[in-house]
FIVO-896709 format. One record per residue (C-alpha): z, y, x. Coordinates in nm, 3 decimals, padded with zeros to 5 digits. Example, Ala and Ser with C-alpha at 12.3 -4.5 7.8 and 13.67 -1.06 7.14 Angstrom:
+---------+---------+---------+
:       z :       y :       x :
+---------+---------+---------+
:  00.780 : -00.450 :  01.230 :
:  00.714 : -00.106 :  01.367 :
+---------+---------+---------+
end
This chain:
+---------+---------+---------+
:       z :       y :       x :
+---------+---------+---------+
:  00.001 :  00.000 :  00.000 :
:  00.080 :  00.241 :  00.285 :
: -00.265 :  00.205 :  00.438 :
: -00.508 :  00.074 :  00.176 :
: -00.377 :  00.291 : -00.107 :
: -00.165 :  00.583 :  00.013 :
: -00.353 :  00.638 :  00.339 :
: -00.691 :  00.638 :  00.171 :
: -00.562 :  00.852 : -00.115 :
: -00.456 :  01.116 :  00.139 :
: -00.807 :  01.106 :  00.288 :
: -00.963 :  01.134 : -00.059 :
: -00.747 :  01.437 : -00.144 :
: -00.846 :  01.607 :  00.183 :
: -01.210 :  01.523 :  00.120 :
: -01.197 :  01.689 : -00.220 :
: -01.035 :  02.002 : -00.073 :
: -01.300 :  02.015 :  00.198 :
: -01.595 :  01.989 : -00.041 :
: -01.711 :  01.642 :  00.065 :
: -02.000 :  01.543 : -00.157 :
: -01.990 :  01.162 : -00.138 :
: -01.711 :  00.922 : -00.043 :
: -01.796 :  00.580 :  00.101 :
: -01.519 :  00.323 :  00.079 :
: -01.514 : -00.030 :  00.221 :
: -01.325 : -00.275 :  00.001 :
: -01.404 : -00.647 : -00.002 :
: -01.626 : -00.885 : -00.193 :
: -01.451 : -01.010 : -00.510 :
: -01.148 : -00.788 : -00.441 :
: -01.159 : -00.658 : -00.799 :
: -01.117 : -01.020 : -00.913 :
: -00.835 : -01.091 : -00.667 :
: -00.586 : -00.818 : -00.754 :
: -00.308 : -01.080 : -00.766 :
: -00.331 : -01.063 : -00.384 :
: -00.129 : -00.773 : -00.245 :
: -00.403 : -00.648 : -00.013 :
: -00.670 : -00.658 : -00.280 :
: -00.437 : -00.495 : -00.531 :
: -00.383 : -00.199 : -00.296 :
: -00.756 : -00.172 : -00.222 :
: -00.860 : -00.183 : -00.587 :
: -00.587 :  00.062 : -00.689 :
: -00.754 :  00.310 : -00.454 :
: -01.097 :  00.219 : -00.592 :
: -00.980 :  00.327 : -00.936 :
: -00.851 :  00.655 : -00.793 :
: -01.190 :  00.713 : -00.630 :
: -01.382 :  00.626 : -00.946 :
: -01.171 :  00.870 : -01.147 :
: -01.179 :  01.147 : -00.883 :
: -01.489 :  01.321 : -01.010 :
: -01.647 :  01.284 : -00.663 :
: -01.969 :  01.096 : -00.600 :
: -01.886 :  00.766 : -00.435 :
: -02.004 :  00.423 : -00.322 :
: -01.789 :  00.111 : -00.291 :
: -01.906 : -00.123 : -00.016 :
: -01.802 : -00.486 : -00.068 :
: -01.862 : -00.700 :  00.245 :
: -01.804 : -01.074 :  00.250 :
: -01.595 : -01.064 :  00.568 :
: -01.630 : -00.951 :  00.925 :
: -01.736 : -01.134 :  01.240 :
: -01.404 : -01.023 :  01.386 :
: -01.225 : -01.228 :  01.117 :
: -01.420 : -01.534 :  01.233 :
: -01.246 : -01.507 :  01.571 :
: -00.974 : -01.722 :  01.413 :
: -01.217 : -02.016 :  01.411 :
: -01.281 : -01.964 :  01.780 :
: -00.908 : -01.944 :  01.856 :
: -00.840 : -02.270 :  01.673 :
: -01.132 : -02.439 :  01.850 :
: -00.998 : -02.327 :  02.188 :
: -00.664 : -02.492 :  02.101 :
: -00.850 : -02.812 :  02.020 :
: -00.849 : -02.841 :  01.641 :
: -00.988 : -02.632 :  01.355 :
: -00.797 : -02.660 :  01.026 :
: -00.995 : -02.603 :  00.708 :
: -00.919 : -02.605 :  00.337 :
: -01.093 : -02.855 :  00.111 :
: -01.375 : -03.046 :  00.274 :
: -01.516 : -02.753 :  00.473 :
: -01.810 : -02.699 :  00.236 :
: -01.715 : -02.349 :  00.122 :
: -01.986 : -02.103 :  00.226 :
: -01.988 : -01.746 :  00.349 :
: -02.212 : -01.500 :  00.529 :
: -01.983 : -01.271 :  00.731 :
: -02.129 : -00.952 :  00.873 :
: -02.109 : -00.785 :  01.213 :
: -01.933 : -00.446 :  01.218 :
: -02.241 : -00.278 :  01.360 :
: -02.459 : -00.410 :  01.076 :
: -02.202 : -00.301 :  00.818 :
: -02.193 :  00.046 :  00.973 :
: -02.567 :  00.079 :  00.905 :
: -02.506 : -00.014 :  00.541 :
: -02.234 :  00.251 :  00.516 :
: -02.456 :  00.522 :  00.667 :
: -02.748 :  00.434 :  00.438 :
: -02.510 :  00.453 :  00.140 :
: -02.463 :  00.825 :  00.202 :
: -02.812 :  00.896 :  00.068 :
: -02.812 :  00.611 : -00.183 :
: -02.746 :  00.639 : -00.555 :
: -02.570 :  00.302 : -00.564 :
: -02.210 :  00.302 : -00.680 :
: -02.143 : -00.050 : -00.550 :
: -02.307 : -00.244 : -00.266 :
: -02.225 : -00.608 : -00.203 :
: -02.334 : -00.716 :  00.142 :
: -02.312 : -01.004 :  00.385 :
: -02.457 : -01.101 :  00.717 :
: -02.780 : -01.268 :  00.818 :
: -02.660 : -01.630 :  00.795 :
: -02.499 : -01.826 :  00.512 :
: -02.277 : -02.088 :  00.677 :
: -02.030 : -02.350 :  00.561 :
: -01.683 : -02.347 :  00.713 :
: -01.777 : -02.675 :  00.883 :
: -02.081 : -02.511 :  01.040 :
: -01.876 : -02.215 :  01.162 :
: -01.621 : -02.453 :  01.313 :
: -01.886 : -02.661 :  01.488 :
: -02.046 : -02.341 :  01.617 :
: -01.713 : -02.234 :  01.767 :
: -01.669 : -02.568 :  01.944 :
: -02.030 : -02.560 :  02.073 :
: -01.985 : -02.211 :  02.218 :
: -01.675 : -02.337 :  02.402 :
: -01.853 : -02.657 :  02.509 :
: -01.588 : -02.867 :  02.338 :
: -01.615 : -03.171 :  02.116 :
: -01.558 : -03.075 :  01.751 :
: -01.228 : -03.179 :  01.596 :
: -01.176 : -03.063 :  01.240 :
: -00.884 : -03.137 :  01.011 :
: -00.884 : -03.073 :  00.637 :
: -00.589 : -02.941 :  00.445 :
: -00.520 : -03.008 :  00.079 :
: -00.469 : -02.739 : -00.183 :
: -00.097 : -02.820 : -00.217 :
: -00.051 : -02.765 :  00.160 :
: -00.226 : -02.427 :  00.140 :
:  00.005 : -02.316 : -00.138 :
:  00.311 : -02.456 :  00.044 :
:  00.229 : -02.261 :  00.361 :
:  00.181 : -01.943 :  00.161 :
:  00.508 : -01.997 : -00.023 :
:  00.702 : -02.047 :  00.300 :
:  00.537 : -01.747 :  00.465 :
:  00.609 : -01.527 :  00.163 :
:  00.975 : -01.624 :  00.176 :
:  01.043 : -01.599 :  00.548 :
:  00.814 : -01.327 :  00.682 :
:  00.756 : -00.957 :  00.623 :
:  00.475 : -00.827 :  00.405 :
:  00.304 : -00.708 :  00.724 :
:  00.266 : -01.072 :  00.825 :
:  00.229 : -01.228 :  00.483 :
: -00.028 : -01.002 :  00.316 :
: -00.316 : -01.053 :  00.566 :
: -00.241 : -01.428 :  00.571 :
: -00.238 : -01.440 :  00.190 :
: -00.579 : -01.272 :  00.181 :
: -00.724 : -01.494 :  00.457 :
: -00.593 : -01.816 :  00.300 :
: -00.737 : -01.730 : -00.038 :
: -01.086 : -01.616 :  00.069 :
: -01.119 : -01.934 :  00.277 :
: -01.069 : -02.135 : -00.040 :
: -01.383 : -02.004 : -00.212 :
: -01.746 : -01.914 : -00.146 :
: -01.800 : -01.560 : -00.016 :
: -02.174 : -01.495 : -00.030 :
: -02.355 : -01.164 : -00.078 :
: -02.710 : -01.031 : -00.015 :
: -02.808 : -01.076 :  00.350 :
: -02.830 : -00.784 :  00.587 :
: -02.842 : -00.724 :  00.962 :
: -02.972 : -00.877 :  01.280 :
: -02.658 : -01.004 :  01.452 :
: -02.574 : -01.375 :  01.453 :
: -02.227 : -01.528 :  01.459 :
: -02.306 : -01.757 :  01.753 :
: -02.405 : -01.455 :  01.964 :
: -02.081 : -01.283 :  01.868 :
: -01.878 : -01.592 :  01.962 :
: -02.052 : -01.606 :  02.301 :
: -01.971 : -01.238 :  02.363 :
: -01.600 : -01.267 :  02.290 :
: -01.514 : -01.620 :  02.408 :
: -01.398 : -01.499 :  02.749 :
: -01.165 : -01.244 :  02.583 :
: -00.967 : -01.508 :  02.392 :
: -00.603 : -01.553 :  02.486 :
+---------+---------+---------+
end
């Protein structure tokens, strides 16, 4: 709430005072359907403020970022990737540079909402195998049941702060569904993994 709602509301108020003509806001794909998640609730609460502000606006809804996919690479480096279900959920995450182009083009657009993903639609299994291949390691994937996902979230909610729990809650939920939007960009996830693999701790 401090960042996704209050922080952005402060920016919106300053934008109105300064005569800004169009406000571009990055939320998340399906966030308006996931308001039971604390992060999405805060984001969509701000979306409503923006929509009622009287200012011209555009809501960008990306599927997820390449930087989020770093978690797959980290797990692969440790030896095992843990997935929910059978690994068949699909997504097309987008590189930050490609998303930036979408945001800039939205300035002159008349669209009020833009759903966008990256160049490749991949299953979680394919992303995992890609991570292992980049690290030159033999793939080892374990699959977690739905009850285990909910148990982990319940324990985390009880014993950690919202700073820890909220991002995990969001991550655990979007990995339990398809996250696919119209394709955009030129960057590939494998190239991104190759760029950052030496930076992993």
